[in-house]
N, C-alpha and C positions, 0 to 999 in steps of 0.2 A: 501570528501567532491567528487561527482559526478559533472561535470559537463559538460552540453548538448549541444551541437551546433542543432538548431532546424531554420525550416523553417515556416514563418507565411502563405506560401502556404500553406503547412499542414493541416491548420489552414480553407483556404478557400474551398481549396477543398471536408473535409469531414464536410462541411454544408448542403450536397448536396450528399452526398456518404458517404457509409462508411467501414472505414479502417479494415483489421484484420492481423493479426497476431500470433505469435507461445508462448506462455509462458509458459517453460519450472519452475516446483517447486516441494518444495519435500515436498510426505507425510506419513502421519501417520494414517492408518488404525485402527480403535478401534471394536474391534467385542466380541463377546460371551453376553452370556447371562444379567453380569453387568456391560455391556459398561458404558450403559447410566447414572446410577446413579455412578459409580466408574467416568465418567467426568465430570459428576456434581458439581464433590468435588473435582474437579480440573482446569476448566475455569473459566474463572471471569462470561463469557453468559449462560444464562439460555439456561437446555437443553432441555423443556420445549416449550420455543417459534419458537422452528426452526421447519419451516415444511419439509417433507420429498423431500431432492434433493434442498433444499435454502440453501446458505452459509451467516454466517455472522460473524464481524469481534469478535477478544477475544485475550483475555492476558491466557498466562500459567506465571505464578509470581513464586518465591522464598517463602517460611516460614516468608521472612521477610519484604517481599509486593513486590518487586524489578522483576523487567521485568526479566524473564527467558526467553518466544519469544512471537510474536507478530504473529497471522497469520489470519486463515479463520478455522472454524468449520462447516460442513454438515454433513447431515443427509442422509444415503444410505437407503436402502430398505435391506442390510443385516448389518447393526451396520453405524459409524462411520467416516469423514474423515474429519481431519485437514493437512493443505497445508502453507506453509512457502517458504520464501525465501529459491533460492539455497542455500544449503551449512548447514543448521540450523535445518534439519530431525534427524539427528543424534545426535544433542545435545536437542532436543523435546520426542526421543523415550527415551534418558539417564534419562530426569527428570519423562515422564510417569511412567516407569516402576520403580522407587524409593519406587512409592507410589500402587505401584500392589503388594498388599500383600492380597493373602485369597480369591481373587476374581475369576471368572470366563473370564478372558477378557486373550485378545491375540491382539499387538502389535508387527505390520508388517510397516517398511521404507523401503519405494520405492521411484518411481519419476518416474512422467508423464509431459503432455504436454496438457493445457488448451490452448483453443481458444480465443482470447483475441479481442472482435468488440469493433469500438471505432466510436460515429458520433453526429453530432449536431440534426442529425433530428432520432429521438426517432423511428417514424415510420416505417426508413427503418430497424431498426437493431429488431423491430418486424417483419416484414418479413422474417426476417430467422430465428431466435428464437425461434418461433412458428411451423414450420416447422423441427425442427430438435429433434434429442432425446438424452440426457443427463443426468451424472449421477451424478453433481454437478452445482450450477450458481449461478453464483455474480454474484447481478444488483442494479447499483448505479446509480445516478446520480448527478451528482458536479458543481457546480458553478463554471464557469472561469472568466476572462473579456471579453471574448467574447458570453457568454451564459451560456445556461446549456449542459452539457457535458454527454452523456451518456453511461456507460461502463460495457462491459457484457463481464466476462468471464469464461469460461464452461466446464467442463469434462465429453465428448462424455462413452455412455455406455460402461462397458466390452467388448471390443477385436473389438469395432468398428475404432478401427486403424486410432486414426488421427495423422499423422505427418506434418514435416511442412514443406516438398514437392505437398503435395496437400490438404492445406488450403482452394484454391480457389474452391476448388471439381468443381463441372457439371454444363451446363446450367444449372437451373431451381431449381438447389437448392438456390439456394440466395447467394451461395459467386460469382459466376461466376463475377460478375461485380465489387465488391470489389476491395482495393484500399492494396494490399497489403502494411504492415506497418511495417520499418528496424528497430532493435533491437533501434536505436536513438529516429525514431518518435514516437517512442511508450510511452519511458522514459520524452522527450520532453513532450506529452503530459498530463502524471502522474506528473510532475512540474507543470506543468501552471496549474492543476485542483483541485493541493493543494492534494494530495492521498498519503497519507505515505507511506513510502517503512523498514520495519525493518532491523534494519542493516544499516541502514542513517538516517532517522528523529528521530526513538526509537530506541534504540538498548539493549543489554543484561544489564543489571543493570539501566538501566530508571526507572522513575513512573511513575506507568499509569496515576496519573495525569496531565505530561507533555503533554500531548492532551486535547486538547479544547472540543475534542468530546469526550469526555470518555466514556457516557451513552449508544455512537453506539456500546459499544465492553464490558463494564463490565455493568451489571443489578445488580443495588442496589437490597437489600433488597429478592434475591434470597434464600437464605440459604448461609448453612456454608462452604467455600471453599481454598483451600489452599493459603495466604497470604491475603488475608479479612478483618484482625484486620486494618491494616495497610491505607489500600482506605477506608474502611469505616472512620478510624478517623478522616484521613484528610478529607476527604467530611461532615463530621457532626462537624468541626469547621471550616469550609469555607475558610480552608486554601489554598493559593497559593506554588505551589512547588518550590524548590529554580533556577528553570528554564523551559523552557514551551516552548513546537514549534508556532513557527512563520511562516507569509509568508507572505510576499511583492512581490509587481512591484518595479523596478528601470527602470531609463532611461539611454541604455546604450549608447556609445563615439561612432559613423559613423563607427569608426577603428573599432572597438569591436572582428568582429565577422572575416575578415581574421587573425588577430595575432590573437584569440585564438584556429583556425584551424591548423594555421602555427605550434602554439608551440604545442595545445594539439590533436585534432580532441575529434572525439564521442565520448562522456563515459567514457571518461579521468577518473582516480582518483588522483584526484590533492595530492600530498603525503602533503605540508604544508597549513598550517590551515588558512582560510583565515579571519579573524576580523572584526566584526561586532561593528561599534561605536554610542554612542547616546550622544550630548552635549559635544564631545571632549574625550570620555570617552568607554573603550573596554564592554562591554554587553553581547558578546556572538561570537560563531560562523555557520559559513555556514555549511548547510548540505548537499543543491544541488541547486542549477543552470544552471539554462536553460538560453540561451539565445538567441535572434534573432535579425535582423534590428529594430527592431519597440520597443522593450522591454528585459525588461529582468525578472524573475520572481526566486523569492528565499525563500529554506526554509534555518528554522534558529533555532538554538536554543540558547534563551539570559533569561537574569535576569529577573526574576521579578518584581524588581525595575524600568522595562518599560513600560511605560503608552500606552496605543491603537492608543493614538494620536501623539506619539515620534513619527520624524524622523529617520531614521536609514540610516548607510549609511556603505562603504569599498572600498575599493582598488585592482581592480583585474587588470593583466596585466598591471600596473603605469596608470588605469583610474580610476578619482572617480564615484561612483555608491550614487546617493542619492532616496529614500524614496519616492516616492507621489499616 
């Protein structure tokens, strides 16, 4: 489980400013004459719905319909780009190569840095994005308890030379006045906005239906792809998976910040599972937990028996948390 100690101050600052950070991602590039047709049979997203340089979320499934990798697919000028969390690129490459038979397709795995922009003021982001060139962009607006957070990740053009040390750029390019976000700030905002991270909320072997937002990553009715049978069967029966990803807000105890920092620090991986209870029964486990002085926000994998209005709770650092 991922624990992040955040600050309410960063939320206030980004109401009228832009936060910028580097986001390292594994990349699998797909080129060749048959690239589009090959990917159409491998991913859950509809290739034909993706405009050039635009990114959309997608799954790569195993034949049994379980998740192999969750990430983003982009249409490039000369092919396609799949980006995912660091450490999963080779897994994705191996999975695609398994079905790359008698087709004109070339697959290469690399790693690169996306520029990540975050703000509650969408117009400020437009001023930056509209003045940049990029090869791929993932642009979304996410609802939070503090309003709509605009999040943009983009990858510069080939040879553009984005590096962590020059994110601020030069005066006049839009970046100059931006606030450089720490890795912990970026993760705090991710959890606060309910954004999925592969390897955390969704893992290898999960079912696509565990995400309520499945339609954003799965194009129903697009045609055949590996693993489609299970996805369509569950959808046609309107069945719920055994567990699902759920997000809830909790009220932390006043002393939780100092204790958490002393015991764990930012972005620590907690080796022991934190169990979620409802009506005195264990109904799931936490995936991500963001704690600030005013609130805690958590993602969890909970059983399908839990209703939307049921109260949830867990114990962490000997403090009781209850959803509200």
